[in-house]
C-alpha positions in Angstrom: -199.6 -49.4 -14.3 -203.3 -50.0 -13.8 -206.0 -49.6 -16.6 -208.3 -48.1 -14.1 -208.6 -44.2 -14.0 -208.0 -42.6 -10.8 -210.6 -39.9 -9.6 -209.6 -37.8 -6.7 -212.2 -37.3 -4.1 -213.5 -33.7 -3.8 -212.5 -32.0 -0.4 -215.4 -31.2 2.1 -215.9 -27.6 2.5 -218.7 -27.4 5.2 -221.5 -29.6 6.7 -224.6 -27.8 7.8 -227.6 -29.2 9.4 -230.9 -27.6 8.4 -234.5 -28.2 9.8 -236.4 -28.3 6.3 -236.3 -30.0 2.9 -236.7 -26.3 1.3 -233.8 -25.0 3.1 -231.7 -28.1 1.8 -233.1 -27.5 -1.7 -232.0 -23.9 -1.3 -228.3 -25.0 -0.4 -228.5 -27.4 -3.6 -229.4 -24.4 -5.8 -226.6 -22.1 -4.5 -224.1 -25.1 -4.7 -225.0 -25.4 -8.4 -224.6 -21.9 -8.9 -221.1 -21.8 -7.6 -220.3 -25.1 -9.4 -219.7 -26.8 -6.0 -220.4 -30.5 -5.2 -223.0 -31.1 -2.8 -224.4 -34.3 -0.7 -227.7 -34.0 0.9 -229.4 -36.6 3.4 -231.9 -36.7 6.1 -232.1 -38.3 9.6 -234.2 -38.7 12.5 -232.7 -37.4 15.7 -234.4 -37.2 19.3 -236.5 -34.3 19.9 -234.8 -32.3 22.6 -237.8 -30.2 23.3 -240.0 -33.0 24.0 -240.6 -34.9 27.3 -241.1 -38.1 25.4 -239.1 -40.3 23.0 -240.2 -38.5 19.9 -238.1 -37.9 16.7 -237.6 -35.1 14.5 -236.3 -35.0 10.9 -233.1 -32.8 10.1 -231.3 -32.5 6.9 -227.6 -32.6 6.4 -225.9 -30.6 3.7 -222.4 -31.3 2.8 -220.7 -29.0 0.3 -217.6 -30.0 -1.6 -214.8 -28.2 -3.7 -216.4 -30.0 -6.9 -218.8 -32.6 -7.8 -217.4 -36.3 -7.5 -216.1 -37.6 -10.9 -217.7 -40.8 -12.1 -216.2 -43.5 -14.4 -218.8 -44.0 -17.3 -217.4 -47.4 -17.8 -218.2 -48.7 -14.4 -221.5 -50.0 -13.7 -222.9 -49.7 -10.3 -224.1 -52.8 -8.3 
Protein backbone atom coordinates (compact mmCIF):
# COMPACT_ATOMS: atom_id res chain seq x y z
CA UNK A 1 0.00 0.00 0.00
CA UNK A 2 1.26 3.49 -0.87
CA UNK A 3 2.13 6.09 1.78
CA UNK A 4 0.41 8.78 -0.28
CA UNK A 5 -3.09 9.78 0.79
CA UNK A 6 -5.65 9.67 -1.98
CA UNK A 7 -7.97 12.64 -2.29
CA UNK A 8 -10.95 12.09 -4.57
CA UNK A 9 -11.62 14.86 -7.06
CA UNK A 10 -14.91 16.69 -6.55
CA UNK A 11 -17.58 16.27 -9.23
CA UNK A 12 -18.42 19.15 -11.57
CA UNK A 13 -21.99 20.37 -10.97
CA UNK A 14 -22.15 23.20 -13.51
CA UNK A 15 -20.09 25.40 -15.78
CA UNK A 16 -21.38 28.90 -16.55
CA UNK A 17 -20.02 31.76 -18.66
CA UNK A 18 -20.62 35.30 -17.39
CA UNK A 19 -19.72 38.69 -18.86
CA UNK A 20 -18.17 40.45 -15.88
CA UNK A 21 -15.86 39.93 -12.94
CA UNK A 22 -18.66 41.20 -10.67
CA UNK A 23 -20.94 38.35 -11.77
CA UNK A 24 -18.11 35.86 -11.24
CA UNK A 25 -17.48 37.25 -7.75
CA UNK A 26 -21.18 36.87 -6.94
CA UNK A 27 -21.00 33.20 -7.97
CA UNK A 28 -17.96 32.70 -5.72
CA UNK A 29 -19.85 34.17 -2.76
CA UNK A 30 -22.89 32.00 -3.44
CA UNK A 31 -20.75 28.86 -3.66
CA UNK A 32 -19.15 29.78 -0.35
CA UNK A 33 -22.54 30.08 1.33
CA UNK A 34 -23.52 26.67 -0.03
CA UNK A 35 -20.12 25.15 0.90
CA UNK A 36 -19.39 24.19 -2.70
CA UNK A 37 -16.10 24.21 -4.52
CA UNK A 38 -15.54 26.67 -7.34
CA UNK A 39 -13.04 27.39 -10.08
CA UNK A 40 -13.07 30.76 -11.85
CA UNK A 41 -11.01 31.88 -14.82
CA UNK A 42 -11.26 34.37 -17.62
CA UNK A 43 -10.46 34.11 -21.30
CA UNK A 44 -10.57 36.20 -24.45
CA UNK A 45 -12.94 35.14 -27.22
CA UNK A 46 -13.80 36.69 -30.60
CA UNK A 47 -16.46 39.40 -30.41
CA UNK A 48 -19.35 38.03 -32.46
CA UNK A 49 -21.06 41.45 -32.54
CA UNK A 50 -18.09 43.25 -34.13
CA UNK A 51 -17.05 43.26 -37.78
CA UNK A 52 -13.33 43.35 -36.98
CA UNK A 53 -11.11 40.84 -35.22
CA UNK A 54 -11.67 42.30 -31.75
CA UNK A 55 -11.82 40.18 -28.63
CA UNK A 56 -14.02 40.31 -25.54
CA UNK A 57 -13.36 38.96 -22.07
CA UNK A 58 -15.62 36.30 -20.59
CA UNK A 59 -15.51 34.60 -17.22
CA UNK A 60 -15.99 30.86 -16.72
CA UNK A 61 -17.41 29.75 -13.37
CA UNK A 62 -17.23 26.02 -12.59
CA UNK A 63 -19.08 24.79 -9.50
CA UNK A 64 -18.04 21.52 -7.82
CA UNK A 65 -19.57 19.30 -5.13
CA UNK A 66 -16.84 20.32 -2.69
CA UNK A 67 -13.57 22.16 -2.52
CA UNK A 68 -10.61 20.10 -3.69
CA UNK A 69 -8.63 18.46 -0.90
CA UNK A 70 -5.00 19.46 -0.66
CA UNK A 71 -2.33 17.36 1.01
CA UNK A 72 -0.55 19.82 3.35
CA UNK A 73 2.65 17.76 3.20
CA UNK A 74 3.07 18.19 -0.57
CA UNK A 75 4.78 21.33 -1.79
CA UNK A 76 3.78 22.87 -5.10
CA UNK A 77 6.55 23.33 -7.65
